[in-house]
C-alpha positions as CSV (number, residue, x, y, z in Angstrom):
1,F,0.1,0.0,0.1
2,Q,0.9,3.5,-0.3
3,A,0.6,6.7,1.4
4,E,-2.3,8.5,1.4
5,D,-4.3,9.6,-2.0
6,G,-3.1,13.5,-0.8
7,I,0.4,12.6,0.2
8,R,0.7,10.4,-2.9
9,D,-1.0,13.5,-5.4
10,C,0.8,15.8,-4.1
11,L,4.0,13.9,-5.2
12,L,3.0,12.1,-8.6
13,S,0.8,15.6,-9.8
14,R,3.2,18.3,-8.7
15,G,6.6,16.7,-8.6
16,L,8.9,16.8,-5.7
17,G,9.9,20.3,-6.4
18,D,6.5,21.6,-5.0
19,V,7.0,19.7,-2.0
20,Y,10.1,21.2,-1.1
21,K,8.7,24.8,-2.1
22,R,5.7,24.2,0.5
23,Q,8.7,23.2,3.1
24,E,10.7,26.4,2.6
25,A,7.5,28.3,2.8
26,H,7.3,26.4,6.1
27,M,4.0,24.2,5.3
28,T,4.6,20.9,6.2
29,I,3.7,17.6,5.0
30,V,3.9,14.2,7.0
31,N,5.7,11.2,5.4
32,S,8.4,8.9,6.7
33,W,8.1,5.4,5.9
34,N,11.2,4.0,6.9
35,E,14.7,4.9,8.9
36,W,17.5,5.7,5.5
37,D,15.4,7.6,2.8
38,P,16.0,10.9,1.9
39,L,15.5,13.6,5.4
40,K,14.2,16.9,4.4
41,H,11.9,17.4,7.8
42,V,12.4,16.5,11.4
43,I,12.5,17.8,15.1
44,V,15.6,18.0,17.0
45,G,14.6,18.1,21.0
46,T,16.4,20.6,23.9
47,V,17.5,20.2,27.0
48,E,15.9,23.4,28.5
49,N,14.0,22.4,31.7
50,S,15.9,19.4,32.4
51,N,15.1,17.6,35.4
52,V,16.9,14.4,36.6
53,P,13.7,12.4,38.2
54,P,13.1,11.1,41.6
55,M,12.8,7.3,41.3
56,E,9.4,5.6,40.4
57,P,9.0,1.9,39.8
58,A,9.9,2.1,36.5
59,L,13.3,3.6,36.6
60,E,14.8,1.3,39.3
61,P,15.5,-1.4,37.4
62,K,17.4,0.8,34.6
63,I,19.5,2.7,36.8
64,S,23.0,1.3,37.5
65,K,25.0,1.3,40.0
66,D,27.6,3.3,38.4
67,S,25.9,5.9,37.0
68,G,25.8,8.5,39.4
69,M,22.6,9.0,39.5
70,V,21.0,6.6,42.4
71,G,19.2,8.5,45.1
72,S,19.4,11.8,42.7
73,H,17.5,14.0,41.6
74,G,16.4,17.7,40.7
75,P,16.9,20.4,38.0
76,R,20.3,19.7,35.6
77,S,23.3,21.4,36.0
78,Q,23.4,25.1,34.1
79,E,26.5,24.1,33.0
80,S,25.8,21.1,31.5
81,I,22.6,22.3,29.3
82,E,24.9,24.9,28.6
83,K,27.1,22.1,27.0
84,A,24.5,20.5,25.4
85,N,23.3,22.8,23.9
86,I,26.6,24.2,22.0
87,Q,26.4,20.2,20.5
88,L,22.2,20.5,19.8
89,E,22.7,23.6,17.9
90,N,25.8,22.7,15.8
91,F,23.7,19.5,15.0
92,I,20.9,21.6,13.7
93,K,23.5,23.5,11.7
94,I,25.0,20.6,9.6
95,L,21.2,19.5,9.3
96,E,20.2,22.6,8.0
97,A,23.5,22.5,5.9
98,N,22.0,19.5,4.1
99,N,18.6,20.8,3.3
100,V,16.9,19.8,6.5
101,R,14.2,21.4,7.6
102,V,14.4,22.0,11.6
103,D,11.8,22.2,14.3
104,R,12.1,22.5,18.2
105,P,9.7,21.3,21.0
106,T,8.6,23.9,23.5
107,P,9.8,22.8,27.0
108,I,7.4,22.5,29.9
109,D,9.3,23.1,33.5
110,F,9.9,19.4,33.9
111,T,11.4,20.4,37.3
112,K,7.3,20.9,38.7
113,A,6.1,18.5,40.3
114,I,3.4,16.4,38.9
115,A,0.0,14.3,39.9
116,T,-2.6,11.7,38.6
117,P,-5.7,10.8,40.9
118,D,-3.6,7.7,40.9
119,W,0.1,9.1,41.7
120,N,2.4,12.3,42.2
121,N,5.9,12.2,41.2
122,E,8.5,14.7,42.8
123,G,9.7,16.2,39.3
124,Q,9.7,15.1,35.6
125,F,12.4,14.3,33.0
126,G,13.2,16.6,29.7
127,S,12.5,17.1,26.4
128,M,15.7,16.0,24.5
129,P,14.4,13.0,23.0
130,P,11.9,13.4,20.4
131,R,12.3,9.8,19.1
132,D,11.1,8.1,22.6
133,V,7.5,10.0,22.8
134,I,6.7,10.3,18.9
135,L,6.5,8.0,16.3
136,T,6.1,8.8,12.9
137,V,4.7,6.1,10.3
138,G,3.4,7.6,7.1
139,N,1.2,10.8,7.4
140,E,0.6,9.9,10.9
141,M,2.5,11.2,13.7
142,L,1.5,8.9,17.7
143,E,2.1,10.1,21.1
144,A,3.9,6.8,22.4
145,P,2.3,5.5,25.8
146,M,5.3,5.7,27.8
147,S,6.1,3.4,31.1
148,Y,7.3,6.4,33.3
149,R,5.7,8.2,35.6
150,C,8.2,11.6,35.3
151,R,7.7,11.2,31.4
152,W,3.9,11.3,31.5
153,F,3.3,15.1,30.6
154,E,6.1,15.4,28.2
155,Y,3.7,14.9,25.2
156,L,3.0,18.8,25.9
157,A,6.0,19.8,24.6
158,Y,5.6,19.0,21.0
159,R,1.4,19.8,20.8
160,P,2.5,22.6,19.9
161,L,4.1,21.5,16.8
162,L,1.9,18.9,16.0
163,E,-1.3,21.0,16.0
164,K,0.9,23.4,13.4
165,Y,1.7,20.3,10.9
166,Y,-2.0,19.2,11.3
167,D,-3.3,22.8,10.4
168,E,-1.2,22.7,7.5
169,D,-1.1,19.4,6.5
170,P,-4.9,18.0,5.5
171,N,-3.2,14.4,4.8
172,M,-1.9,14.2,8.2
173,R,-3.0,12.6,11.4
174,W,-2.3,12.9,14.7
175,E,-2.4,10.1,16.7
176,S,-2.4,9.4,20.4
177,A,-2.1,5.6,22.3
178,P,-4.4,5.5,25.1
179,K,-3.0,6.8,28.0
180,P,-1.6,4.6,30.6
181,R,-2.7,5.3,34.5
182,L,0.6,3.8,35.6
183,T,-0.6,2.3,39.1
184,A,1.3,-0.5,40.8
185,E,-0.5,-3.1,38.6
186,S,1.4,-1.8,35.6
187,Y,4.6,-3.2,37.5
188,K,5.9,-6.6,38.8
189,K,6.5,-6.2,42.6
190,N,9.7,-6.9,44.1
191,Y,11.4,-7.3,40.4
192,L,14.7,-7.1,41.5
193,P,14.4,-8.6,45.1
194,E,17.7,-8.1,47.5
195,G,20.5,-10.0,46.6
196,I,19.9,-11.3,43.4
197,T,22.7,-12.3,41.0
198,E,23.6,-10.6,38.0
199,E,23.4,-14.6,36.6
200,E,19.8,-14.7,37.9
201,R,19.2,-11.3,36.4
202,Y,21.0,-11.7,32.5
203,K,18.4,-14.9,33.0
204,K,15.4,-13.2,33.4
205,I,15.7,-11.4,30.3
206,E,16.6,-14.3,28.2
207,D,13.3,-16.0,29.8
208,R,11.8,-12.6,28.8
209,D,11.1,-12.1,32.1
210,M,10.9,-8.2,32.6
211,I,9.9,-5.4,35.1
212,L,6.6,-4.5,32.9
213,T,3.1,-6.2,33.1
214,E,0.4,-6.5,30.8
215,Q,-2.1,-4.3,32.7
216,E,-1.9,-1.9,29.8
217,P,-0.5,-0.8,26.4
218,L,2.9,0.6,27.5
219,F,6.1,1.8,24.9
220,D,7.9,3.7,23.8
221,A,8.1,5.2,20.4
222,A,12.3,4.3,20.4
223,E,11.1,0.9,20.6
224,V,10.0,0.9,16.6
225,L,11.9,0.9,14.0
226,R,10.1,1.4,10.2
227,F,11.0,-0.9,7.3
228,G,8.2,0.6,5.0
229,K,5.3,-1.9,5.4
230,D,7.0,-3.8,8.1
231,L,7.5,-2.6,11.8
232,F,10.2,-4.0,14.6
233,Y,8.5,-3.6,18.2
234,H,11.5,-4.5,20.9
235,N,10.3,-5.7,23.8
236,N,12.1,-5.0,27.0
237,F,11.8,-2.7,29.9
238,T,10.1,0.1,28.2
239,S,7.6,-1.9,25.9
240,N,5.3,-4.7,27.2
241,L,3.4,-7.3,24.5
242,K,0.3,-5.6,24.9
243,G,1.7,-2.4,23.8
244,L,2.9,-4.6,20.3
245,N,-0.8,-5.9,20.2
246,W,-1.8,-2.7,20.1
247,L,0.6,-1.4,17.1
248,K,-0.8,-4.7,15.5
249,R,-4.4,-3.7,15.8
250,H,-3.9,0.2,14.9
251,F,-1.8,0.0,11.7
252,P,-3.3,-3.4,10.2
253,K,-1.8,-3.4,6.9
254,H,1.4,-3.3,8.4
255,R,3.1,-6.4,9.2
256,V,4.3,-5.9,13.1
257,H,7.3,-8.1,14.3
258,Q,8.5,-9.1,17.7
259,I,12.3,-8.6,18.5
260,N,14.2,-9.8,21.4
261,L,17.7,-9.2,22.2
262,P,19.1,-10.6,25.4
263,G,22.3,-10.1,26.6
264,D,22.2,-6.4,28.3
265,L,21.1,-6.3,31.9
266,I,18.9,-3.0,31.3
267,P,17.6,-3.8,27.8
268,T,15.4,-0.6,26.4
269,H,15.2,1.2,23.6
270,I,16.4,-1.3,19.8
271,D,18.2,2.1,18.3
272,A,21.0,0.8,20.3
273,C,20.6,-2.0,19.7
274,F,19.6,-3.5,16.0
275,T,20.3,-0.4,13.5
276,P,19.1,-0.4,9.7
277,I,21.9,1.4,7.4
278,K,20.3,1.5,4.6
279,P,17.7,-1.3,2.5
280,G,19.3,-4.7,2.8
281,L,22.0,-4.0,5.5
282,I,21.9,-3.8,9.5
283,I,24.4,-3.7,12.2
284,I,23.7,-5.4,15.9
285,N,25.0,-5.5,19.1
286,P,27.4,-7.8,19.4
287,N,26.7,-8.2,23.0
288,R,22.8,-8.7,22.3
289,K,22.1,-11.6,20.1
290,I,19.1,-12.2,17.5
291,S,17.8,-15.6,17.7
292,N,17.6,-17.6,14.4
293,E,13.7,-17.9,14.7
294,Q,14.0,-14.0,14.7
295,R,16.5,-13.9,12.0
296,K,14.6,-16.0,9.5
297,I,12.9,-12.9,8.0
298,F,16.2,-11.2,7.3
299,D,17.7,-14.1,6.4
300,D,15.1,-15.0,3.7
301,N,15.2,-11.6,2.5
302,K,18.6,-11.3,1.8
303,W,19.4,-8.7,4.4
304,E,23.2,-8.7,5.8
305,I,22.9,-8.2,9.6
306,H,27.0,-7.2,11.3
307,E,28.7,-7.1,14.5
308,A,28.3,-2.9,15.1
309,A,31.9,-2.2,15.5
310,P,32.8,-1.5,19.3
311,S,32.7,1.8,20.7
312,I,35.9,3.8,22.0
313,H,34.4,4.8,25.3
314,N,34.8,2.1,28.1
315,S,32.1,4.0,29.9
316,P,29.0,6.3,29.2
317,P,29.3,10.6,30.8
318,P,28.4,11.0,34.3
319,M,24.8,11.2,34.9
320,C,23.8,9.1,31.6
321,Y,21.3,6.6,31.7
322,S,22.4,4.9,28.3
323,S,25.2,2.6,27.5
324,I,28.6,2.9,25.8
325,W,26.9,1.8,22.8
326,L,24.8,4.7,21.8
327,S,27.5,4.7,19.1
328,M,24.6,3.0,17.0
329,N,22.6,5.6,17.7
330,V,23.4,7.3,14.2
331,L,21.1,9.6,12.4
332,I,21.0,8.7,8.6
333,L,20.3,11.5,6.3
334,N,20.1,9.5,3.1
335,P,21.0,5.9,1.8
336,K,24.6,7.6,1.2
337,T,25.2,9.4,4.2
338,I,25.0,8.9,7.8
339,C,25.6,11.1,11.5
340,V,27.5,9.5,13.3
341,E,29.1,10.7,17.2
342,A,32.4,12.2,16.5
343,S,34.4,10.3,18.6
344,E,33.6,6.9,17.7
345,E,36.2,6.5,15.0
346,K,35.5,2.6,14.7
347,M,31.8,3.5,13.9
348,I,33.4,6.1,11.4
349,K,35.5,3.6,9.6
350,Q,32.9,1.1,9.9
351,M,30.0,3.0,8.1
352,E,32.6,3.9,5.6
353,S,33.6,0.4,4.8
354,F,29.7,0.1,3.9
355,G,30.1,2.8,1.4
356,M,28.4,5.7,3.9
357,D,29.7,9.2,3.6
358,V,30.0,9.7,7.4
359,I,29.2,13.4,8.6
360,P,30.9,13.2,12.5
361,V,28.2,15.4,15.1
362,P,30.1,16.6,18.3
363,F,27.3,14.8,20.7
364,R,27.8,13.3,23.7
365,D,27.8,16.0,25.8
366,A,23.7,15.8,25.0
367,Y,24.3,11.8,25.8
368,A,22.7,12.4,29.2
369,F,19.8,14.1,28.6
370,G,18.1,11.1,26.8
371,G,20.7,10.1,23.9
372,S,23.1,10.0,20.4
373,L,22.1,11.3,17.1
374,H,18.6,9.3,16.7
375,C,17.6,9.8,20.0
376,A,17.6,13.2,20.0
377,T,14.8,13.7,16.6
378,T,12.0,12.0,15.2
379,D,11.2,12.3,11.6
380,V,8.3,14.7,9.7
381,Y,9.2,14.2,6.2
382,R,11.7,12.0,4.3
383,E,10.9,11.0,0.6
384,G,9.9,7.8,-0.5
385,E,6.4,6.0,-0.2
386,C,6.0,3.1,1.7
387,E,8.0,-0.4,0.3
388,D,8.1,-4.1,0.9
389,Y,11.8,-4.7,1.7
390,F,10.7,-8.1,3.1
391,P,8.6,-9.9,0.2
392,N,9.5,-13.2,1.6
393,Q,7.5,-14.2,4.1
394,P,5.7,-17.2,5.0
């Protein structure tokens, strides 16, 4: 199937030149089917008003003891915000120099306490990683039902943009998954009991025993990778199987596949584990193996899966939730051009070996606010239509 009639007619009858003219005039067309088609319009997050959230059920198993974040919460330091802003502004200049239109969210005060009828939280998170909040599939932008209480109101930072896109593009679909309640019933009690060993934790992940229950659909948008007609969904600490089921019902014309990648004590977003580079080529975290059963769809359709080059760093920056494998969190501008964090020399060389033109982007000062280059963006418009990259399926 293809894009909605209005977008298809625009592309075919007016040609792409007129689409670009509309974009240059700050009009909007929402259209993005995969991670690699030519990128023309994107949202880049902001670190203003960011906060280190207090402990809560969804966060507890994700915070590593050596992160510096255990028992610490409150506003991010002004120094860290200023350093991250320098790198974000440089990233935006690079995108704009490559003819990509950039929009920014409008941050709320994430240091404020929040409450619902079910719970209260003494602080929130931030709006640097829009990839977690908004999933773009074709002409639809979907607000995800995230599992962290501290991120319950994060969607508000993106509402001004979504309202604008909706007004400017008559074919844009603005959707929201069911807003979760996030009561105690959404989390397994005593998930990490005192005295649990590292070996026992790895076994839990291998057995697909995660922190979330199946009380309600829960997932971050960053748990979904888009391959045209196929969507791949990572089941882990921030996504449950009811979320997978909801996506299958919501996108009935797509094929939605479950992916599990054991080998990590804190399994979260798929874009630091399993990263498409261009049609037919994926890199995978060498520590997080994919089963033969789940790999079969790629093998049957002649996709190459390569182990990702290791990061040059032995640890993430201070006060960072993520692992060193943010080296895999790249942003593809088109099937020949890719943005890679500037210090990741091994990843840069690997991308060059795949025939990619690499743009090095310094970004480690922004990591602590929610991730690297892919996390810091969410697509609005990429050229192209919905294609079938996996025609050989049962």
